[in-house]
C-alpha positions in Angstrom: 131.4 163.2 177.1 133.9 161.8 174.6 131.1 160.9 172.1 129.5 164.3 172.5 132.9 166.0 172.0 133.6 163.9 168.9 130.2 164.8 167.4 130.7 168.4 168.3 134.1 168.5 166.6 132.9 166.6 163.6 130.0 169.0 163.1 132.2 172.0 163.3 133.0 172.0 159.6 129.9 170.6 157.9 129.5 172.4 154.6 133.2 172.5 154.1 138.8 165.6 150.5 142.3 164.8 149.9 145.8 164.1 151.2 147.5 165.4 154.2 150.8 167.2 154.4 150.4 170.1 156.7 153.3 172.5 156.7 151.8 175.8 157.3 150.5 176.8 160.7 147.7 179.3 160.2 148.2 182.0 162.9 146.0 184.4 161.0 142.6 183.8 159.3 143.9 183.8 155.7 142.7 180.2 155.1 139.1 181.2 155.8 138.5 182.5 152.3 139.6 179.1 150.9 136.9 177.2 152.7 133.3 176.8 151.4 130.5 178.4 153.3 128.5 176.3 155.8 125.4 175.1 154.2 122.5 172.8 155.0 123.2 169.2 153.8 121.5 165.8 153.5 123.8 162.9 152.6 124.8 159.4 153.6 127.6 158.8 156.1 129.9 155.9 156.8 131.9 155.7 160.0 134.8 153.5 161.1 135.9 153.3 164.7 139.3 151.8 165.3 139.4 150.7 168.9 143.0 150.1 170.0 142.5 148.3 173.2 140.3 145.6 171.7 141.9 145.6 168.3 138.5 145.9 166.7 137.1 147.9 163.8 133.4 149.0 164.1 131.7 150.1 160.9 128.4 151.9 160.9 126.5 154.1 158.5 123.2 155.7 157.5 121.8 159.1 156.7 123.1 162.5 157.9 121.5 165.8 157.8 122.4 169.3 159.0 120.1 172.3 159.0 121.4 175.6 160.3 118.1 176.3 162.1 117.3 172.8 163.4 120.7 171.1 164.1 122.2 167.7 163.2 120.6 164.3 162.8 122.4 161.0 162.5 120.0 158.2 161.3 122.2 155.1 161.7 120.9 152.2 159.6 123.6 149.6 160.3 124.8 147.6 162.2 121.8 148.7 164.4 119.1 151.3 163.7 119.2 154.4 165.8 118.5 158.1 165.5 120.5 160.8 167.3 119.4 164.5 167.2 121.8 167.3 168.2 119.7 170.5 168.1 120.9 174.0 168.7 118.8 174.5 171.8 120.0 171.5 173.8 123.7 172.0 173.0 124.7 175.6 173.5 128.4 175.0 172.9 127.6 173.2 169.6 125.4 176.1 168.6 128.1 178.6 169.4 130.7 176.8 167.3 128.2 176.3 164.5 127.5 180.0 164.5 131.2 180.7 164.4 131.7 178.5 161.4 128.6 179.7 159.5 129.8 183.3 159.9 133.4 182.3 159.2 134.5 183.6 162.7 137.3 181.0 163.4 138.7 182.9 166.4 136.7 180.5 168.7 138.4 177.5 167.1 141.8 179.2 167.1 141.7 179.6 170.8 141.6 175.8 171.2 143.5 174.5 168.2 146.6 175.3 166.1 145.3 175.2 162.5 147.2 173.8 159.6 145.7 174.3 156.1 146.7 173.0 152.6 144.9 173.4 149.3 145.6 171.7 146.0 143.3 172.8 143.2 139.8 172.5 144.6 140.7 170.0 147.3 141.8 171.1 150.8 142.8 169.6 154.1 142.4 171.4 157.5 144.3 169.8 160.4 143.5 170.9 164.0 146.1 170.2 166.7 144.9 170.9 170.3 146.7 173.7 172.0 148.5 172.9 175.3 146.6 173.4 178.5 143.2 173.1 176.9 140.6 170.4 177.9 140.8 169.0 174.3 144.5 168.4 174.5 143.9 165.7 177.2 141.7 163.8 174.9 142.4 164.4 171.2 145.7 164.0 169.3 144.4 165.7 166.1 141.5 166.3 163.8 141.8 166.2 160.1 139.0 167.5 157.9 139.2 167.3 154.1 136.9 168.3 151.3 136.2 170.2 148.1 132.8 171.9 147.9 131.7 170.0 151.1 133.4 168.0 153.8 134.1 164.6 152.4 136.1 163.1 155.3 136.9 163.7 159.0 139.5 161.8 161.0 139.5 162.2 164.8 142.6 160.6 166.4 142.4 160.2 170.2 145.4 160.2 172.6 144.4 156.7 173.8 145.0 155.3 170.2 141.4 155.1 169.2 140.5 156.7 165.9 137.2 157.6 164.2 136.9 158.2 160.5 133.7 159.6 159.0 132.9 159.9 155.3 130.1 162.0 154.0 128.8 160.5 150.7 127.0 163.1 148.7 126.6 161.1 145.5 
């Protein structure tokens, strides 16, 4: 469940780098016009998992693709080879969120998260803090998404001290 939730939240903003310093809570949707449109993408990814309880860093990477009509594919090349598909038919909640993002209808996300947004030139950071009394607030501390024309980095910090950092490498 946790891995599925992490993937779901990571995928939320594909198509959308930088430093954090959130001061402005976005109670309206004014930040939406500052974010790029959700587009299909093929790139490499690198992932670091910081596991607090075992004091271990796990690094993996490979190829990532997102297609609005087909879903998401992670082709992990190291440390072990695997392929994971998240298609829109098997994951209705993912499809609903992807649809909300692609149409820039952030009301779905604003029901679950307080949204903080900062932009400096063409770089931006979106920070999501789970609202109290939601299922997500029992699992996630925050999500930080940064980018320019695309998402470059996602940080997912869990309440248990674990953290996942994903880089999307488009060059």
